[in-house]
C-alpha positions, 0 to 999 in steps of 0.5 A: 536559544537560536541566534540569527546572523543579523545583529542589533544595537543592545543596551548594555549597562555597567554596574556601579562599583558601589552596588554589590547587588546582582539582582534587578535592583542594581545601579547601572551606567548605560552604553550601547554595543552590537549584539547578535539578534536572538529569535523573536520573543513569543511572550512578554517574559521572553521579551523582558529577559532581553532587557537589563531589568527583566523583573521590573519589565515584566511586573510593570507591563503585566500590571497594565490592563491588557488582553492575553494577545498583547502579552503573547505576540511576536510583534516587538512594537507592541511590547515597545508601546506597552513599555512606553506607557509604563515609563510615561505613567511613572515619569508623569507622576514624578513630574507633577508631584516631586520637584514642586513639593520638594521646593516647598520644603527648603529655603536653600536657594541653590536647592530650589534652583536645582529642583526647578531645573529638575522640573524642566528636565522631567517635563522634557523627558515626558515630552520625548516619551510622548513624541515617541509613543505618538509615532506608534499607531496601535490596533484594536485591543493593543495586540498589534501596531501599525506605522510607517517605520520598519525599525524602532532604532531611531527612537533610541535617541529620544529615549536616551535623552529622556534617560539623560534628563533624569541623570542630569537632574541627579547630578545637579542635586548631588552637588548642592544637597547629598541627602536630597540627591539620595532621596531623588535617586531612590524615587526615580529608580523605577522611571530610569529602569523603565526607560532603560527597558524601552531602549533595550526593546527598541534596540532589539528590533 
């Protein structure tokens, strides 16, 4: 692959020491470093190879109802838009279904309080993602994007907050109920991956 002289902020993740897996399903802690910018991707697969979770990136975006021009373009904003759609769909489902249902299954006031906080954090994360996607105007067939921005890097702050919201929820649950924490950690794994992928794509541009 050719490397250009310019560089971008790229999301790099350190694998959790408890995880022995080397595939797309590992646990990571995120941080950002400067990396050289590769040549522009020409397909969805090319784009997803640059994320920390390439398998999840490709399968989730491919499952959207899009045309072929959407997944074969050099416009990185298109991939960013599609990635946001995936993340919003997953996180919206969790927000509407998960904490509320779990609250009804326990009489522990500390657990109820932690889940209530999770509900608020999930709602905030969805708001952050919606604010980001509303900044992107999509052309016919979702094959191109238009907007008054030349880079997506400013969006990484909102995405980072959405990612942190989920981690804050998990941290709170871990303190009050380790079993519930493990369940929530598993359930939110996809949404965490999707947001991480969006951050990688945004940082590429």
